[in-house]
N, C-alpha and C positions, 0 to 999 in steps of 0.2 A: 615346604609348600611352594609351589611354583607360582610366579607372578602371572596374573591374567593378562592376555594380550591387550595392549593399549589401543583403544578406538579413538581416532582423532575426532574432535568436535565437528559437528556439521556447521556450515557457514551460510549465513543469510545476508544478502544485500538488500537493505531497506532504503528506499528513496524518500527524501523529505523527512528524515528521521530526527531532526533537531528538536522538534517540539510537537505538541498536540498528539494526535493519534500515532503518528510515526514514531515518536519517542516512546510512547506506551508499548508499541509493538516491539521496538528494539529492546526495551527493558525486560519484557516478558520472555522473548525468545532467548535472551541472554540468561535470564534466571533459570531457564529450562536446559541450559548447557550449551547453547549454540554460540559460536563466534559471530560477531556482527561487523559488517562493512556499512558504516553509517554515512549515508550520502546527505549532503546539504548544498544549497545554492548560496544564500547570503547570510545564513544564521551561523556564522563561524563560532562566535562566542558560546552560543547554546550547544552546538554540536560538540565542541571540544570539552565543555564542562560535563556533558553526559558521558562522553567517552572516558574521561578521567575517572568519573565516579564508578563506571562499570569496570574499568581496568584495575581499580583499587580492590574490587571484589574478586576479580580473577585476572591476573596479569596477562598482558599480551593477547587479550580476547576481543578487542574492539579497535578498529581503525576508522578514521574519518576520511571521506573523499569529497572534495568540492567539485561542483560541476553544474553548468547550465544545461538543463534538459532540453532547451530549445536549440541548442547547438548539436545537431544530429551527429556530426562526425566525432564529437567528444564522447558520445555514449559508449562506444566500443572501449574507450580508455577507462571509463568508470568501471565497466564490467571486468576488464582484464586486470585492473588493479585489485579489485575485490578478490578475484580468483587467485592471483599471484601471491597474495599475502600468506595464505595457508595451503595453497596448492589444491584447492577444491572450491566448488560453489554448489550448494545444495538447494538453495531457495532464492528466488527473486521476488521481493514484495514491492509492487508498484503502488506506492502510497502518495507520492508527491502530486500536488494538485493546485491549480489556480482556481479561485472561486470568488466571483463578484457579479453583481447584476449587469445585464446587458439589454435594457429595454429595446425593442425593435427599432423605434424611431431614432435612438441615439447610438446604437452599437456600431463599432468601427471594425475595419479589417484587422487592425492591430490586436484588438481584443479577441477576434475570431482566431487569429494565428496563435495567440498566447493560450487561450483556453483549449483549443483543439490540440495544440502542441504538447502541453503538459499532461493533459488528461487522456490523450489517445495516441498521438504520434510517438511520443517518447516511450510509452509502454511497449508499443510494437517493436521499435528498433532496439530497445533494451532486451526484449525477448529474443530478437534475432541474434544479438551479440552474445547473449548468455546461453543460447541453445547448445553449443558443443560441450560446454562445461556442465550444464545441467544434465545432458544426456549421459555423460560419463558417470554421474552419480545417481542416475534414476531419480532426478530431483523434480522440483515443481515451481510453478509460478502462482502467486496469489495477487490478484488485482483488487485494490480498494475502490469499490464502485460507489454507489449512492442509491438510495431508494428512488431518487428523482430521475434515475435512468428509466424507470418504469412509469412514473407519474411526474410530468414536468412541473418545475417550480415556476410560478408566475414571476415574470421579470428577469428570469435567468435562462432564456432559451438556448443560448450557445453552450453554457455549462451543461444543461440538461441533455442536449444533443451529444456533447462530447462523452458524457458518462454512459449514455445509451450505446454509443459506439464502442466504449470500453467493455460493456457487457457482451456485445456481439464479438468483439475481439477475443474475449475469454472463451466463448464457445468455439470460435473459429480456430484459435490456437490449440485448443484441446484436441481437435481433429487433426490438425497439421502436425503437432509435435508428439502425439501418442504413437506407440505405447510407452516410450521411454520417459516422457515428461508429462506430468499432470498439470492442468491449468484450471484454476477455480477463482471465484471472486467472493468477496465479503462486502455487503452493502449496508453501511451504517444508516440509521435513522436519526432520531434526536439524541445525539451523543454529546457533542460540544457545540455551544452556540457560536454562530459566526462572529468573527472579530469585529465586524460592524455591529453596533449595539442593537439588540431587539428590546422593545419595551416589555414590561411584565405581562401585559395582556396578551401579546403575541406569543410569548413563551407558554403561557397557560393554555392558549388555544392549541398549540402544537402538542403539548403533553396530553391534552384531552382527546386528541385524535388517536392516541395509542391505546391498545387493549390493556396494557399493564399500568397505565396512568402514572408513569414516571419517566424521567430522563435516564438514558443509558449512560454508561461510562466508557472512556477510552480503553480501560482494562478489559471490558467485555468484548470489544473489537479485537484486542490483542489475543485473547483466549481463542476467539474464532479463527484467527489467522494461524495460531499454533495448531489448532485442530486440523486445519486444511493441510498444513505442512507435515504433521507428525502422524495423525491418526486416520486421515481420509484416503487410505490406500486404494480404495475402489471407487473413488469419486473423482470425476473430471468433467469439465464443461459446465459446472454448476455455480450458481450464485446464492450464497446464504444471506438472507436478510436478517440483520441484527437490529431490529427496529421496534421492539416491544409490541409488535402486532399493528404498527401504524399503517402498513400497506393493506390491511383488511378494511380500512376506512374508505368508503367511496366518496 
């Protein structure tokens, strides 16, 4: 019996992958056989612990890459390191995000630069850097957006604008990078509560606005990302709301 030809694992670069949704995406893609370039900025301990756990499951299948996404010249280095490790790059998952309130009366230019930089500018220039590698593999980009790209969150105007820009970036890049590269988005709803505490009444109100009357999970976002990478071969320029029907609420 002859051996079947070996197909190298696909490779995904996931930004902000040390914890929360990014870590769930990394775990799920890895469980589905992909190698992962796990990007982080400051969460070195969490990133290395996740990489160790995944490499114990499948040796030499995960690397960590540190980098500040606000440092635009460094973005090319992040992408080239991811591609160089296994000689290919099949998917870029733009997950990293800053999130905090910026009331109009108190918002600063520094907050503007941070929120626009992580949520909009970095995904654009990462896509620019990844383009030749993704084109070679007929790969894809998945942007983690937010339902508040469509319905602004009170008290979070800059964040909401940045995510709205990321939604337009998704559609624009789909036109610019096709036919070789697909570009789509996944927009979470009530998945993980903000790290700033919400009281139980506020959480209950948010859940009540969903059609399914429950909180979603990071794993459900990860499955949607995998679908966009692996199964959505005739989908580009689209944003999938994974929100339990919350956007149906006026």
